[in-house]
C-alpha positions as MATLAB code, in Angstrom:
seq = 'MDSIFHVGRTPCADPFLISTLLSIQLPLFPRLKIDLASKFPMDILQDLISGLVDLAIAHEPPESPLLTCVQVAEQPFYIAMAKRDGLASSPSLSLDQMDGRQWILFERQLHPPVYDAIIQAARQQGVRPQSIQHVIAPEEAFPFVSDGSAISFVVKSAALRMARNGVTVRPLNESNLRLKTCLVCRADDDSKIASEFVRAFMRKMPDRNKHQQLPLAYPA';
ca = [
     -23.107  -23.823   -7.144;
     -20.318  -22.261   -5.123;
     -18.309  -19.602   -6.933;
     -14.735  -18.850   -5.831;
     -13.367  -15.363   -6.450;
      -9.582  -15.155   -6.067;
      -8.223  -11.870   -4.704;
      -4.567  -10.919   -4.274;
      -3.424   -8.352   -1.742;
      -0.193   -6.927   -0.397;
       0.771   -7.721    3.208;
       0.588   -3.984    4.013;
      -2.897   -3.399    2.553;
      -5.146   -1.143    4.634;
      -7.181   -3.329    7.056;
     -10.276   -1.230    6.279;
     -10.067   -2.153    2.602;
      -9.702   -5.841    3.435;
     -12.644   -5.850    5.839;
     -14.727   -4.007    3.233;
     -13.780   -6.588    0.620;
     -14.673   -9.527    2.864;
     -18.038   -7.991    3.747;
     -19.274   -7.931    0.141;
     -22.259  -10.083   -0.735;
     -23.531  -10.356   -4.307;
     -27.256  -11.155   -4.750;
     -26.550  -12.778   -8.117;
     -23.943  -15.039   -6.507;
     -25.250  -15.896   -3.026;
     -22.711  -18.696   -2.512;
     -19.687  -16.672   -3.566;
     -16.527  -17.490   -1.631;
     -13.529  -15.141   -1.519;
     -10.089  -16.715   -1.615;
      -7.635  -14.107   -0.277;
      -3.904  -14.488   -0.998;
      -1.078  -12.248    0.207;
       2.013  -11.558   -1.909;
       4.475   -8.816   -2.758;
       3.000   -6.074   -5.015;
       4.765   -7.022   -8.249;
       4.066  -10.737   -7.725;
       0.355  -10.037   -7.276;
       0.160   -8.252  -10.635;
       1.996  -11.115  -12.335;
      -0.557  -13.535  -10.857;
      -3.372  -11.301  -12.071;
      -2.079  -11.224  -15.639;
      -1.503  -14.987  -15.529;
      -5.093  -15.573  -14.411;
      -4.154  -16.983  -11.007;
      -6.191  -14.268   -9.282;
      -9.288  -12.397  -10.451;
      -8.709   -9.112   -8.658;
      -5.833   -7.401   -6.875;
      -5.545   -4.723   -4.221;
      -2.264   -3.096   -5.217;
      -0.223   -0.002   -4.387;
       0.845    2.240   -7.264;
       0.267   -0.346  -10.046;
       2.327    0.376  -13.190;
       0.632    1.328  -16.453;
      -0.288   -1.278  -19.072;
      -3.030   -2.007  -21.610;
      -3.414   -5.435  -19.993;
      -4.907   -4.023  -16.784;
      -7.595   -1.615  -15.636;
      -7.982   -0.159  -12.172;
     -10.057    1.976   -9.866;
      -8.298    4.035   -7.201;
      -9.814    3.343   -3.793;
      -7.461    5.136   -1.387;
      -4.621    7.630   -1.187;
      -2.610    7.989    2.001;
       0.653    9.513    3.180;
       3.592    7.503    4.360;
       4.193    7.528    8.100;
       7.435    7.872   10.023;
       7.886    5.693   13.094;
      10.202    6.960   15.832;
      10.840    6.645   19.552;
       8.470    8.757   21.661;
      11.467   10.517   23.189;
      12.766   11.514   19.734;
      12.748   15.263   19.084;
      10.766   14.694   15.886;
       7.833   13.430   17.958;
       7.004   17.007   18.949;
       5.897   17.748   15.359;
       2.335   16.852   14.244;
       3.714   15.896   10.818;
       7.155   15.611    9.263;
       8.944   16.654    6.086;
      11.987   15.013    4.532;
      14.308   17.859    5.480;
      13.570   17.219    9.165;
      15.040   13.733    8.712;
      18.326   14.860    7.185;
      21.335   13.113    8.684;
      19.300   10.454   10.459;
      19.468    6.687   10.084;
      16.526    5.582    7.928;
      14.835    2.221    7.714;
      13.178    1.502    4.353;
      11.496   -1.509    2.790;
      13.662   -3.510    0.389;
      13.579   -2.004   -3.104;
      12.503   -5.312   -4.675;
       9.188   -5.095   -2.787;
       8.095   -2.112   -4.887;
      10.843   -0.490   -7.031;
       8.821    2.543   -8.289;
       7.728    3.598   -4.791;
      11.205    3.031   -3.325;
      12.818    5.065   -6.104;
      10.300    7.884   -5.616;
      11.334    8.246   -1.959;
      15.048    8.255   -2.777;
      14.594   10.713   -5.664;
      12.503   13.098   -3.564;
      15.208   13.121   -0.887;
      17.950   13.825   -3.426;
      15.990   16.650   -5.030;
      15.674   18.345   -1.646;
      19.311   17.747   -0.751;
      18.353   15.414    2.097;
      20.961   12.789    2.935;
      20.288   10.060    5.497;
      23.239    9.006    7.619;
      22.571    5.456    6.429;
      19.707    3.346    5.114;
      18.805    0.001    6.645;
      16.475   -2.250    4.639;
      13.791   -4.605    5.940;
      11.190   -6.922    4.432;
       8.582   -6.657    7.204;
       7.912   -3.502    9.270;
       8.235   -5.505   12.491;
      11.939   -5.952   11.722;
      12.408   -2.206   12.208;
      10.797   -2.064   15.653;
      13.885   -2.745   17.854;
      15.937   -0.050   16.091;
      13.111    2.475   16.242;
      12.240    1.815   19.877;
      15.853    2.295   21.038;
      16.030    5.629   19.205;
      18.789    4.676   16.784;
      16.653    4.939   13.618;
      13.411    6.206   12.128;
      11.351    4.056    9.783;
       9.122    4.695    6.755;
       5.877    2.737    7.117;
       2.419    2.643    5.548;
      -0.829    3.058    7.492;
      -1.348   -0.600    8.395;
       2.213   -0.903    9.712;
       1.919    2.423   11.557;
      -1.026    1.023   13.511;
       1.085   -1.957   14.579;
       4.246    0.025   15.324;
       2.701    2.650   17.619;
       3.253    0.876   20.939;
       5.796    0.329   23.707;
       7.607    3.630   23.360;
       7.164    4.060   19.590;
       4.994    6.709   17.953;
       4.254    7.643   14.340;
       3.753   10.886   12.411;
       2.470   11.404    8.838;
       5.012   12.398    6.205;
       3.845   15.719    4.769;
       5.219   15.464    1.235;
       2.634   15.995   -1.527;
       4.629   13.964   -4.080;
       4.984   10.985   -1.728;
       1.481    9.673   -1.238;
       0.625    6.017   -1.675;
      -2.279    5.285   -4.033;
      -4.147    2.007   -3.615;
      -6.176    0.547   -6.479;
      -8.450   -2.336   -7.333;
      -6.881   -3.930  -10.401;
      -8.473   -6.302  -12.917;
      -7.425   -7.764  -16.241;
      -8.594   -5.561  -19.106;
     -10.016   -8.574  -20.954;
     -11.931   -9.945  -17.959;
     -15.619   -9.674  -18.918;
     -16.902  -11.970  -16.170;
     -20.102  -10.961  -14.405;
     -18.616  -11.735  -10.991;
     -15.677   -9.368  -11.450;
     -17.790   -6.435  -12.621;
     -20.406   -6.937   -9.892;
     -17.715   -7.301   -7.236;
     -15.948   -4.068   -8.172;
     -19.244   -2.159   -8.282;
     -20.242   -3.490   -4.865;
     -16.844   -2.570   -3.417;
     -17.019    0.995   -4.710;
     -20.536    1.469   -3.339;
     -19.131    0.745    0.106;
     -16.357    3.330   -0.214;
     -17.385    6.645    1.400;
     -15.335    8.800   -0.997;
     -15.871    6.745   -4.141;
     -17.052    9.745   -6.189;
     -13.648   11.444   -6.059;
     -11.900    8.551   -7.830;
     -11.934    7.844  -11.544;
     -11.157    4.730  -13.512;
      -7.618    4.761  -14.842;
      -5.959    2.740  -17.578;
      -3.200    0.565  -16.188;
      -0.415   -1.224  -17.738;
       2.245   -3.701  -16.920;
       5.651   -3.666  -18.597;
       6.664   -6.817  -20.455;
];
């Protein structure tokens, strides 16, 4: 019989992780079909707890006894800017180099903990943007970045799409601002498919040995 495994992912998930996920074949479940849904990070975790999805690829999932996770990636944020921008001469950037500039950030509701971490890090270093413009999708930032009026915080997948037509990207070199990506399951999910799927995924990850299983939780 066909088995359907429901996976939730964020729109900005690393394409490598998604292609790895879709390439998995389980000998015990030769007719397994993967149903992939895309939602905002907090919505995905709600669906996971509610049983609407079996597995989630999530950024910085909050702690909770209801969830368990395995970290599969850790990456810096990237800053998108016009190629003619003076910042483009640096191989990487720090927050203090962006002081007084117009920033473009994702809406806080997309991922409050990550958004707050960026704002807090800037305040601690005394960095003040001239203004902050908010977007839902990275593509919304492109016109303002390409004309040189703003710089935009993006993740790896968006950086790959933004680097074109006069726009370039540089990694943000801030050790306390790195985005962790995890596979997240319900703590009470004892299904054979889920356990086999996670094991198969981790075997395909080249740096799997450096990651440990972490307890996760989700606030009520």
